[in-house]
N, C-alpha and C positions, 0 to 999 in steps of 0.2 A: 737646536738641542746640542749639537756637537760643540758649539761655542760656550754654551751655558755650563756644560759639565766641567771643563777645565777651570772656568771662572769660579765655579762653586768650590772646587777643590782648592784653588788658590786662596780664596777668601777664608776657607776653613783652616788651611795651613797657617795663614797669617794670624787668624784669631788664636790658634793654639800657641803660636810662637809668642804673641803678645802676652797671653795668659801665663806662659812659662816664665817670661822675662819679669813680669810683675810679681809672680810668686817667688822667684829667686831674689828679687830686690827686697821684697817684704821680709823674707827670711834673713837676708844679709843685714838689713837695718836692725831687726830684732837682736841679732847676734852682736852687733856693734853696741847697742844699748846694754845688753847683758854683760858685755865685757867691761863697760864703764862701771856698772853696778858692782861687779865682782872686785874691781880695783878698790872701790870704796869699802866694801865689806872686809877685804883681806887686810886693809891698813887701819881699820877702826880699832879704837882702844876704849877701855872703860874709863869713865870719868871718876874723879876723886870726890868723895863726899865732903862737903864743907862742915866746919865745926860751928859751934854756937857763936863764937866771936866773929867769924866771917859773916854770918847771917845778920847779926846785930849791927854790923858796920854798914850794912846796905841802907839806901834811902827807905823811909817808912813805907811808901806805897809798894816798893819791891818786896819788902818783908811780908806785907799782907798778901802779895801775889803768890809767893812761895808757900805760905800757910794755906792759901786757898787751893793751890795746884797740887800740893803734896799733903793732904789731910792726915795721912797715916805714916808720914815720914818719907825720907828720900829713898827711892829704889836703888838697888845695887846691881852691879854687873850688867849694865846695859851699854851697848856700844854704837848701835845704829838703829834706824827706824825705816820701815817700809810702809808707805802710805798710799792707799788707793782712793781716788776721788771721782766724782761724777757730777756734772753740772752743765752750765751754758758758758760758751767762750766766744768772745768777739775778736776776730783777727785784726792785726794792726791796720790802721787807716781804713777801716770799714765800720759799718754801723750795726749790722745784724749779728745776733747771737746764734750759735749752733750747738747742739748737744755734743758733749765732749767727755771722754773718759781719760783719766790720767793716772800716772804712777810716779812715785818719788822715793828715792833712797837717799838718806842723809846720814852723815856721821856726826857724833856729838862733840868730840874733842878736837876734831879737825873740821874746818868749814867746807868739806867736800860733799857734793850732792849731784844727783842726776835726775832730771825731770823729763818724762816722756808722755806724749799724749797723741790721741787720734781724734780727728774731727771731720765730719762730712763737709764737702765743698759745694757740689752740685750733682744731683742725681746719684749715680753710682761712684762718683769720684770723691775720694777722701784725701786728707793730708795727714802725714805722720810728722811729728816734731820731737826733737830732744834738745835740752839745754844741759850742759854738764860743766861743772866747776871742780877741778881736781888739781891739787898741788899748786893752787894759785893761778891756774890757767883755765879759761873758759873756751867753749866751742858751742855753737848753735847751728842747728840744721833743721830745715823743713823741706819735705818732699811730697809731691803729689803722687799718689798711688805707691808710696814708698820708693819710687824710682826716679822721679824727675825733680831735681833740686830747684827750689824757688827762693829759699833764703839760706845763706851760708855766711856765718860770721866766725872769725877766729880770734884768738887772744889779742888783746891790746890793753893798755893801761886803763882806759875808761871802762871797757866791758868787764875786765877782771874786777874792778872796784864795784861795778853794778852787780856782778855775780856774788861777791861777798855780801853785799847788802841783801841780795835775794835769799841767801842762806839765813841771814839774820831775820828777815821778814817772815820766813817760814818757821822760825824756831819755836813759836808757841805750840806747835804740834809735836815738838820734841824738847820740852822745857828744861830737861837736864842740861842742855847746852847753855842755858842762861844762868846757871848757878855760879857763884864765885869760885875762883880757882881755874876757870876755863879761859877761853879767848874773849869772853864778853865782860866788860866792866860797866858798872852803873853809876850814873852821876845824878845827884839830886836836883830837882827843878821846883816842885811844890808838892802838895799833898795828894795830887791825882796824876802827876806826870813825873817821868824820869827819862833820862837819855841813856840809851844802850849803845855802846861802842864795841864793835868787833875788830880785833887786830890779829892778822895772820898773814904770812907770806909777804911781809913788808907792805901790806895794804891795810887801810882802815875804812870802815863804813859805819854810819851811825843812823839811828832811828829814834824818834820821839815816841815813847809809850804813853798811852792814856789808860788809866786803871779805873774800874768800877768800884762801887761802894763796898763790895764783898772781897775785893782784891783781884777780880778777874781782869786780864789784860784785854781790853776792848779793841784797841787799835794800835797800829804802828804807822808813823808818818815820817817821810823823808824830810830832812831839814832844808832841802833845796828843791826848787821846781824841776820837773823833767822836760825833756824835749819831745813833744808829742808828734813830731814829723818823722821819727825814725821808723824803719821797716820792721821793728821788733818792739815788744813791750818791755823787755828787760825785767827788772824786778817789780816794776810798778812803783808808785810813790806812796801808796796808802793801802793798808789792809785792815778791814774790820772783821771781828770774829764774834760768834754767838753760839748758842746751843751747847753750853758746857755740860759735859757728861763725865762720869767717873769710869775710866778705862784702866784696868789693872792697877787700881789704887792711885791713878793720876787723873786729875780733872782737866779734861781737854776740850777745846772749842771744836765742835764737829761741823760747823757751817762757817763760811767765810765769803768775803767779796774783796777782790783786789782791783785797784783803780790806777789809772794814770792821772797825774795832777800837774798842770802846767803853771805858767806865771799868773794865770787868772784865779788860781786856787780852787778851781771847779774840778770835782772828781768825775772822771770818765771811766766807769767800771768796764772791765774786760773779762773777768773770770769769776763767776758766781757758782759755788759748788758746795757739796757736802762730802765729808769723809765717809766712805763706805766700808773701809777696813783699815786698821792700823796695827802694826806688829812691831814690838820692840825686841831686839835681839842682842846677845844670844839668850 
């Protein structure tokens, strides 16, 4: 009994110390993410409304897309969006999907964004992750229990370009960013396709858009295959969208699936989710 008592006290003290460390780490990571979000919010600016001539100069499927998306005219004085999502996520180089909640803050006139998510790993163990792209530089971090880093990627030309493509791939949830006069230009392909090119910070990224019969933007596809062996998904190479709903006079896709696509052109989904809340500000 004399031996068990100090052992019990020691184990209890260790448990308390670990809990305090994880709690501190969780708070610290949340503060880091909030700091990135605040940088985006503080630098966000309102977009300029296009005139009729700018709209008429767009490829026909893009004109139909804007008519479908903004049925009551273009909104004014919007600078950034906060999106909350919930669905199933597959970690890189794995096969199983796990329930995941996520949050994203993105600017319209600058391709700045931060994505953060939390997903269970095994039992009580979870992972927190964030991707941020601000002023042309990306950073990616994934931590077990918010404390132990398992993925860390810093800015480099390839990842910066992928992050710009990520902002473009996510833009159907903030379609004001796709209007003429911003950083995105549209190039005609045919009656159901157009090429979207984003240019900012000395970087370019492009995606092929496929439009439905009513003008809905059904999917975005990368023009080059991805490397499926990386320890991160990056932007993914394909996103398909559905469940279009009118939100604040903007018709938005509330469901999506993002996939990796390699040289075999086969889609490997990794993030299937629904938007649970979306807020345009100010």
